N, C-alpha and C positions, 0 to 999 in steps of 0.2 A: 215247219219252221219258217217259211217265208211269211207267215202271218205276223210274226213279230217285228219284222222290218217295216219301219214307217216310210212314208213318202219322202223322196229325196228333196232337199231344199237347194234351189239354185241361188247362188250368191253372186251379186254383181261386183264388177271391179271396184266401183265407188265404195262398196261396203268393205271389200277387202283392204282397200287403202287406208281405212280407219282402224284396222286391226293390226297389231304388232306382228310382223312377220307375214304380212299379207302379200299382195302381188309384187312381181319384180319391179314394177314401175314406181313403187312408192319411194318417197325420200328416205335417205340413209340417216346416219347419225348427224345430229344438228340440223335436220331438215334439208340436207343437201341431196339432190337428185344424182344418183350414182349410176344411172342407166347407161350414160355415155362415157364412164370412167374405165380405165384399165385396172387390172388387179393391183398393180404397184401403187397407183394413186389412191385406190380405196384403202389399201393397208396403211399407207402414209397417213391418210386422214384419220383413220381409226387410232393409229399410234399416237397422233398428235393429240387426239381428244383424251386418251388415256394418259398422256404425259401432262396435259393440262389438269386433269383431275387429281393426279398424283402430286403436282405442284401445289393445288389448292389444299390438299390434305396435309402436305408438308408445312405450308404456311400456317395452317391452323394449329398443328402440333407445336410448331416453333413458338407461336403466340402463347400457347398454354405454358410452355417452359419458361418463356420470359416472365409471365405473370407469377409463376411459382418462384422464379428467382427473386423477383421484386418482394414477394411475400416473405421469403427466407431472409433477405437482407433486412427487412423491417423487423422481424422477430428476433434476429440476432442483435440488432441495435437495441431493442427493448431489453433483451436479456443482459446485454453489457450494461445498460442503464440500471437495471435491477441489481447487478453485482456492485455497481457504485453505491447504490442506496443501502446495501447490506453494511457497508463500512460506516455509513452515517447512522444506520440503525444501531450498530454496536456502540457508537459513541454517545448518542442521544436517547436511546430507548425507543419506544414506539414513536413512529412518524406520523404526522397529521396526513390526511388525504390530500391536502393542499401541497404539502412538501413533496409527496410522491408524484403528483400531477405536474408540479413545477420541474422536477428532474426528468420526467419522461417526456415532457414537451406538451404544448397546448393542444396539439392534434391527437394526442394519445391520453385521454382521460383515464383515470384508474377504473371508473365505472365501465367505460367501453372495453377496457382490457379484461375487467372482471367478467363481463357479459360474454366477451369473445372467448375466454378461457373456461367459461362455465362455473365461475365461482359464486358462492352464495352472496347475493347482493347486500344483505344485512351485515356481513362481516365487513364489507367495504364501507358501508354508509355509517358505521359507528364512529367514524372520524379519526381513527388511529390504526396503523398497520404495525403488528408486532412481528417478531422474528418467525413465529409460526405461520402468520399470513404470508410473510415474504417467501418462506420455504415452499409453501403450497403453490404460490403464483410461480415461482421459479420452476418447480417440478412440473407443472401443468405446461408451462411454456417450453420446457425441454422435451416433453412428450409431443407437443404440437410441432416442434422443429423436427423431431425424429420421423414423425408420420409424414410430414411434407417432404423431407429429404427422401423417404422411401418412395413416395409418389413421384418424386422428380426423377429418381433413378429409373422407375418403370417408364416414365414419359420418354427419357433419353434412349432407353432400350427400344421402345416402340419406334422412335425417330430413326434410329439406326436400321431397324428392319425395313421401314418404309423407304429409306434411301437405297438399301441393298436391292429391294424389289424393283425400285424405279430404275436402277443402274442395270439390273439384269434384263428388264424388259427392253430398254434401249439397245443393250448389246444384242439380244435376240433379234430384234428388228433390223439392226444394222447387218447382221449375218444373213438374215433372209434376203434382204435387198441385194447384198452382194452376191448371193447364190443365184437370184433371179437375173442379175446383170451378167453373170458368168454364163448362165444358160442362154441367155439372149445372144451373147457374143459367140457361143459355140454354134448356135443355129445359124447365125449370119455367116460364120466362117465356113460351115458346111454348104451353104447355098452358093458361096462364091467359087 
């Protein structure tokens, strides 16, 4: 059975320092040498880095929520304008594409709206929008608003979960530090 065991390999400290989890003298999180730090300082450092990561994640999540809010505001504005156009459609009959673009605003061309909503481009390019087209556009926009709202609700739930975890971690660390201080005080009290 000893035939199967190969020759042992000796690894130098320099090699270990390049491996995660190597020698004790290697730098800790963020490249900081923790060999001369006490346990409380190391834990505070690790907690600070975890806090920074949590803050970055929270910032990213909040940015996504703000972007979705902006998108929802734009879509609701477009939906309101389409509602206004339906009254005009009832009075005048089929509307020209130019009329629709004028009412939706220069930044929202009907072609862009059609492409965004996945409408058939030929139905838009024929130059007139009838009640059937308007209903299809409105229905598609309602569906888009509903799906964006659902995604927004999931983002908000994820944000709440992240906040709860961040707060729990901070409370746990504070409790641990308090217990360490109480233990230190008890040791000093026993020495005296």
